[in-house]
ROVEXMAR-683900 format. One line per field, with one value per residue (C-alpha): residue in three letters; x, y, z. Coordinates in Angstrom, 2 decimals, padded with zeros to 5 digits. Layout:
// residues N
aa [Ala,...]
east [X,...]
north [Y,...]
up [Z,...]
***
This chain:
// residues 264
aa [Unk,Unk,Unk,Unk,Unk,Unk,Unk,Unk,Unk,Unk,Unk,Unk,Unk,Unk,Unk,Unk,Unk,Unk,Unk,Unk,Unk,Unk,Unk,Unk,Unk,Unk,Unk,Unk,Unk,Unk,Unk,Unk,Unk,Unk,Unk,Unk,Unk,Unk,Unk,Unk,Unk,Unk,Unk,Unk,Unk,Unk,Unk,Unk,Unk,Unk,Unk,Unk,Unk,Unk,Unk,Unk,Unk,Unk,Unk,Unk,Unk,Unk,Unk,Unk,Unk,Unk,Unk,Unk,Unk,Unk,Unk,Unk,Unk,Unk,Unk,Unk,Unk,Unk,Unk,Unk,Unk,Unk,Unk,Unk,Unk,Unk,Unk,Unk,Unk,Unk,Unk,Unk,Unk,Unk,Unk,Unk,Unk,Unk,Unk,Unk,Unk,Unk,Unk,Unk,Unk,Unk,Unk,Unk,Unk,Unk,Unk,Unk,Unk,Unk,Unk,Unk,Unk,Unk,Unk,Unk,Unk,Unk,Unk,Unk,Unk,Unk,Unk,Unk,Unk,Unk,Unk,Unk,Unk,Unk,Unk,Unk,Unk,Unk,Unk,Unk,Unk,Unk,Unk,Unk,Unk,Unk,Unk,Unk,Unk,Unk,Unk,Unk,Unk,Unk,Unk,Unk,Unk,Unk,Unk,Unk,Unk,Unk,Unk,Unk,Unk,Unk,Unk,Unk,Unk,Unk,Unk,Unk,Unk,Unk,Unk,Unk,Unk,Unk,Unk,Unk,Unk,Unk,Unk,Unk,Unk,Unk,Unk,Unk,Unk,Unk,Unk,Unk,Unk,Unk,Unk,Unk,Unk,Unk,Unk,Unk,Unk,Unk,Unk,Unk,Unk,Unk,Unk,Unk,Unk,Unk,Unk,Unk,Unk,Unk,Unk,Unk,Unk,Unk,Unk,Unk,Unk,Unk,Unk,Unk,Unk,Unk,Unk,Unk,Unk,Unk,Unk,Unk,Unk,Unk,Unk,Unk,Unk,Unk,Unk,Unk,Unk,Unk,Unk,Unk,Unk,Unk,Unk,Unk,Unk,Unk,Unk,Unk,Unk,Unk,Unk,Unk,Unk,Unk,Unk,Unk,Unk,Unk,Unk,Unk]
east [015.13,012.53,013.78,012.26,014.25,017.49,016.56,016.03,019.32,021.19,019.52,020.42,024.07,024.25,022.60,025.00,028.02,027.06,026.37,029.71,031.56,029.83,030.87,034.54,034.62,032.47,035.52,036.56,032.96,032.45,035.87,037.65,040.70,043.80,046.89,049.94,053.43,054.33,057.03,054.74,055.13,051.95,052.11,049.31,048.93,047.27,049.12,048.65,049.94,050.22,049.23,049.74,047.65,048.23,045.13,044.53,045.29,048.59,047.59,048.51,045.94,047.00,045.35,045.96,044.83,044.46,044.75,042.49,043.88,041.65,040.18,036.69,036.88,037.48,035.55,036.36,035.81,034.96,035.08,033.23,034.24,036.83,040.15,042.25,042.76,044.80,041.81,039.41,041.53,039.54,036.42,038.27,038.51,034.80,035.34,038.74,037.17,034.68,037.60,037.30,040.28,039.66,040.84,040.85,041.49,041.99,040.37,042.23,043.50,043.17,046.08,048.92,046.70,047.45,045.16,042.30,038.72,036.79,033.62,034.01,037.53,036.77,034.07,036.55,039.12,036.70,036.72,040.51,040.32,037.68,039.79,042.82,040.90,039.78,043.42,043.32,039.68,036.81,034.01,031.59,033.94,034.03,031.86,031.56,031.04,030.37,029.93,028.53,029.70,031.62,028.23,028.05,031.34,030.39,027.01,028.57,031.05,028.32,026.07,028.48,030.10,029.07,029.80,028.69,027.02,026.63,026.62,025.81,026.25,024.69,024.54,023.66,020.70,022.15,024.63,023.05,019.62,021.09,022.76,019.42,017.83,020.60,020.72,017.24,017.87,020.85,020.81,022.40,021.70,023.94,026.78,027.14,030.20,029.33,026.24,027.13,023.82,023.71,020.11,021.23,023.19,021.32,018.66,021.39,022.79,021.99,023.21,021.61,021.86,022.01,021.52,022.30,021.45,021.28,018.00,019.94,022.15,021.99,024.63,022.97,019.34,018.06,015.42,018.33,018.44,014.66,014.46,017.23,015.51,012.21,013.90,015.02,012.74,012.89,016.63,017.46,017.11,017.05,018.19,017.45,019.40,017.44,020.45,022.81,024.29,026.79,029.78,028.90,027.53,030.94,030.47,026.74,025.88,022.89,024.97,027.83,025.47,023.61,026.86,028.17,025.07,025.07,028.73,028.74]
north [-046.40,-049.15,-052.63,-054.08,-051.59,-052.61,-056.24,-055.67,-053.80,-056.63,-059.22,-057.11,-056.87,-060.63,-061.32,-058.97,-060.47,-064.03,-063.05,-061.26,-064.20,-066.62,-064.51,-064.72,-068.40,-069.81,-070.93,-073.27,-074.41,-075.30,-076.51,-079.22,-079.43,-081.46,-079.74,-081.54,-080.13,-079.41,-082.10,-084.79,-088.14,-090.13,-093.90,-096.24,-099.83,-098.69,-097.10,-093.34,-090.16,-086.85,-083.53,-079.93,-077.36,-073.60,-071.44,-068.11,-066.29,-068.11,-070.86,-074.53,-077.34,-080.89,-084.06,-087.78,-089.93,-093.56,-096.10,-099.14,-102.37,-102.12,-098.65,-098.02,-094.30,-091.92,-090.67,-087.09,-087.17,-083.91,-084.72,-083.02,-080.40,-082.41,-084.24,-084.38,-086.72,-089.14,-089.49,-089.95,-092.52,-095.36,-094.10,-094.44,-098.21,-098.65,-097.22,-098.84,-102.25,-101.37,-100.61,-096.84,-094.59,-092.05,-088.45,-087.15,-083.43,-081.18,-077.78,-074.62,-074.97,-078.77,-081.20,-079.83,-077.31,-073.67,-070.69,-069.53,-070.73,-068.79,-070.15,-068.16,-069.41,-072.93,-073.27,-072.15,-074.58,-077.48,-076.90,-077.16,-080.83,-081.57,-079.85,-081.87,-085.15,-084.22,-084.61,-088.28,-089.39,-088.84,-086.81,-089.75,-091.70,-089.06,-089.60,-086.73,-087.51,-085.07,-085.57,-082.96,-079.54,-081.40,-082.04,-078.34,-078.50,-081.75,-080.39,-077.15,-079.06,-081.33,-078.34,-076.76,-079.88,-083.17,-086.07,-089.70,-089.55,-087.28,-089.05,-087.08,-088.38,-086.50,-083.29,-079.90,-078.27,-075.01,-074.63,-071.25,-072.83,-075.68,-073.12,-071.32,-074.58,-075.22,-071.61,-070.12,-067.39,-065.90,-063.44,-066.00,-063.82,-061.11,-063.17,-066.09,-065.96,-069.23,-070.38,-073.63,-073.55,-076.90,-076.26,-073.41,-075.77,-079.07,-077.97,-077.42,-080.95,-082.99,-086.45,-089.00,-088.07,-090.50,-089.14,-091.03,-089.88,-091.51,-090.99,-090.73,-087.92,-085.20,-082.96,-082.63,-083.78,-085.98,-083.45,-081.69,-084.60,-084.80,-081.16,-081.58,-084.66,-082.78,-080.24,-082.90,-085.92,-086.63,-087.39,-088.20,-091.26,-090.82,-093.53,-092.93,-095.32,-096.11,-096.80,-094.36,-091.25,-088.69,-090.96,-094.61,-094.88,-095.96,-099.20,-099.61,-102.68,-101.05,-098.01,-100.12,-102.41,-099.50,-097.83,-101.14,-101.65,-098.15,-098.30,-101.87]
up [056.96,057.33,058.17,054.99,052.89,054.61,054.07,050.32,050.01,051.74,049.48,046.44,047.50,048.09,044.72,042.89,044.68,043.76,040.15,039.83,041.36,038.98,035.99,036.93,037.94,035.13,033.13,035.93,036.43,032.75,031.62,033.61,031.38,032.14,030.75,029.40,028.78,025.15,025.19,026.60,024.82,024.25,024.53,023.41,022.29,019.06,016.15,016.03,014.42,016.25,014.67,015.73,013.88,013.87,014.31,012.63,015.88,016.45,018.88,018.50,018.61,019.39,018.13,017.63,014.72,015.82,013.02,012.69,011.22,008.14,007.87,006.50,007.26,010.15,013.18,014.17,017.93,019.75,023.47,026.29,028.86,030.79,030.59,027.43,024.47,026.57,028.90,025.96,024.14,025.72,023.93,020.63,021.01,020.21,016.74,016.20,016.76,013.99,011.66,011.78,012.39,015.15,015.35,018.92,019.30,022.29,022.52,023.49,027.04,027.03,026.93,024.81,022.98,023.73,024.11,026.31,026.19,023.58,021.97,018.75,018.10,019.36,016.70,014.06,015.46,015.01,011.25,011.08,012.04,009.40,006.74,007.83,007.52,004.00,002.98,003.97,003.58,001.17,002.75,002.51,004.80,007.54,010.63,013.10,016.79,019.62,023.35,025.77,024.59,021.89,020.30,019.49,017.58,015.83,014.78,013.60,011.41,010.00,009.31,006.82,005.36,003.85,006.20,006.39,009.82,012.83,016.21,019.36,022.88,025.82,023.74,025.12,023.39,024.64,027.47,028.18,028.72,030.76,033.02,033.44,034.55,037.11,038.37,037.84,040.40,038.54,035.58,033.23,030.21,031.65,033.10,030.67,028.39,026.64,024.73,022.93,021.05,019.28,018.23,015.96,013.71,013.72,011.21,008.63,008.92,005.81,006.88,009.20,012.90,015.82,019.34,022.57,026.08,029.51,031.36,034.64,033.38,036.04,034.47,031.06,031.40,028.60,027.57,025.79,023.34,023.12,022.08,019.49,018.08,017.79,015.52,013.01,013.45,009.71,009.82,013.44,015.65,019.42,021.84,025.52,027.77,030.96,033.20,031.49,033.09,031.82,032.32,031.76,028.21,026.91,028.86,028.13,026.05,024.32,023.38,021.99,020.04,018.42,017.30,016.02,013.86,012.40,011.41,010.10]
***
């Protein structure tokens, strides 16, 4: 057998091995969840109420509703791919200071929520929190917020319901396409279990949309937000933060000021 044939076979084996490994480890690459025991007791300075929702397939979703001193409505907060609602509670303070209650919810496998990662069911789960909030707030007082992959859930909810505003922070246009950009040499179409295609839902959103993205975001490049904005320029406003990355917008003065103005 010619040497070049052996070389191609070896390259093919290596390529197939890497692709197979990526298929099986992608859950740990995408989701950086922090689990909490079911009996864990939350403790915060703000008033809050804890909820546990049962899903149609028997899992339990955990969430916290933080109460503002004088509520003007509620922000349903869909966080990104890491941590849990205890970790994300500091992000809630921005909205609490603007007199909005904040509902933080954990996805399957995050915090005290049970179940395995599953995009189909996670999208359905996102609606359970909206339906719960309808029991306490009028739909015109519900703001939906999504960060990272949480933007997909927030956009999905806003696409099939009437809400006051949709706010997206560092959203993925499509996790599938972002993965292709990071790993162009892999057959992403064959090995990807998750799509998180925000672009599929954003055209169906009827309310005003505000999109924030840091220009130094290496994890989710800001062209994700640019492409989403281009789909709905008639109803969306895009804010690109020059010194923002994937982690520091919560402390960025421009970001905080813009949110303050839109919610006041």
